[in-house]
N, C-alpha and C positions, 0 to 999 in steps of 0.2 A: 709432747715434743713432735714437731712436724717432720715428716719424712720427705726427702727430695727424690723425685723420680730419677732413676738412673738413666743415662744416655742409652738409647737403643742401639747406637752404632750404625743406624741406617741413615742414608743420605736423603735429602729432601726430594720433592717431586721432580726437580729439574736436575738431579744428580745423574752423571753419566752411568754410574754403576746400576742405579735403579732402572734407568731407561733400557740399558742393555739386558738386564735380567728380565724385565717386563717383555722385551722383544722375544727373548728365548721362550718364555712361557706361551706367548701368543703364537709363536711359530709351532711350538710343540702341541698346542691345543687346536691348531687350525683345522677346520673341517673341510673348507673348500680347496680343491686342487688348483694349482696355478699353471698357466701357460705363459712362459717367459719368451718374448720375441726380441732377439737382439738383431738390429738392423745395420747393414753397412752404410746406408744412406742417412743423412741428417734430416731430410725433409720428406722425400717422396714416399718411402715405405712406412716410416712412422706415422705420417698423416693418414695414409690409407688404413692402416690397422687400428689406429685410434678411432677413426670415424666408423669403421666397421664395428668395433666394440661398442661404441656409444649408440649405434643405431639399433641395437638389440638388447633385450633383457637376457642377460646371461645367467642361467640358473645353476648354482652349484659350481661355478668356475670363475676364477679371477684371470684376467688377461692383462699382463704387464708388458709395456713396450719400451725398449731401450734404444734410443736413436744413436746413429753413428756420430763420429766426430769429423772435424774438417779434414779433407783429404781423403783419398781412396784407401780403404782398409783391406787387408789381406785375409784370406780364409782362416789362416792360423791365428791372426790377431783377433778376428771376430769370435772364433771358438774360445780363445783365452778369456775374452770379455764375458762370454756366456758362462764359462765355468766359474769365473769370479763372482758373477751375480747369483749363480746357482748356490755357491757356498754361503754368500752373505745372506740370502733369503732362506737358507736351509731347505732347499728343494729336494725332494726324494724322487729322483728320476727312475728309480727301479719300481716305483709304485704309481701314483696317479699324477704326479707333476710332470711337466714337459718343458724342455728348453729347445728353442728353434733359432737357427742362424739364417738370416735372410740376406742374400746378396746376389749380384749378377756377375757374369763372366766378361761382359763387354765384347770380346771377340776371342777367337781361337788362340790358345797359347798364353792368354793373359795370366792365368794362374797355373803354372806347370805343377805345383805341389797340391792341387785341389784333391786328387784322389787320395793322397797320403793323409791330408787333413781330415777328409771324410771318413777314412778308416779309424783315425784317432777319435773322431767325434762319435762314431758308432760304438766304440769300446766304452766311451763315457756316457753313452745313451742320450747324446745330444743330436737332434735331427736337423737336417739342412733343407732349405727351400731355395734352390738355386734357379735363377732364370738366365737363359742363354738366347740372345746376347744381352737383353735388358729386362728390368722389372716391367717395363711398359708392354712387353709381349703379353703379360697377363691382362692388361687393360685391352689390348687388341682382340683377345679372345672373347671379349664381351660383344664384339661386333662381327667377327668372322672366324671361321674355323680353317686356319691356314697352317701348313707345315712347310711353307716355302722358306728356304734358308735366307738369313739376312747377313749382309756384309758386316755390319756393325750396329751399335746401339742407335746411331743417328738414323739409319735406315728404318728402324722400328718406329722411331718417333715420327719420321716423315709419313709413314703409313698410318699411324694412329691419328695424325692431324687431318686425315681425310674425314674422320669421324668426329674428332674433337679439335677443330681449328684453333680454339683458344687455349689449348693444352700447354701448361708449363709445369715444371717439376715442383713448384712450390704451391700449386693450386690444390684445392680439395677435390681430387678426381673422383673420389668415392661417391660424391653427390651426383656426378654425371653418369656413373656406370652401375650404381647400386641396383637399379631396376632390371639390369641384364645379368645379374650375378648368376642365376641359374643357367642361363645360356652359356656363360663362360665356363662353368663347372661341367656342363654337358660337352662342350667343345673340347676341353682339356681331356676328359675321360675318353672321348672318341679318338683323339689324336694319340693318346697313350696306348690304346689298344691296337691301333694300326701301324705304330711305328716299328721300324725294323730293328731299332736299337732301344733298349730300355731307357726311358726318360731319366732315370736315376743316374745315368751316365753323362747327363748334361749335354745331349746332342743339340745341334742348332737346327731349328728353334725348339725350346722346351722350357718348362717351368715346374717348380715344385710348390708354388704358391697355392695352387688349387687344393692340395692336400691339407695345408694349414688352414685355409678358409673353411674347408669342409669340416675340419675338426672343431673350429670355433662355432660354426653354425649348427653343428649337431647338438650343442648345449644351449642354443639361443632361440628366442622368440622375438618377432618384431615389437618395438616399443610403441607405446601410445595406442 
């Protein structure tokens, strides 16, 4: 008498339950720490960090970049997005994983709740890389060591165009500035040390992008 195999109760390869449980096992057994970068911008910042990541062999580290949506995001909204992705990816921010929020202030008073949001982020172990007044100030540091205050983001872009006349927010700026990355890091460090106010207070001008770039490069080697 033949015996029929009993149903296992398991779903097939494409079953949602199987995929979800597989993801949980993968996350639980993951060896490499993750740096999650949540950007305010939809093009400028994500393009830069993806190009930076792709230009290096990252040893023992995953770099994931989340672009912003259409319209200007608030610090609170960006933090909320970071926390959602942290939960989805099961990141352990108390251990080796990191989550960063990248955005700019545009001009004084644009984000009156910034310090409150930064305090909440600190409690959640989420780090901020804020540029004042614009992310392009980080690009500018690849060419000059300046702490002259800027009226707004447009003034930063005008100054940057002295060095990159073809600059647009949608271009691959990393390809233009990558050879001066060490100069930008040195300029940022010098300006941090001589500033009267801690750069973490987001004075004009300042940036936190150098800290994030330094963190990534610490685990990287040039490709090819």
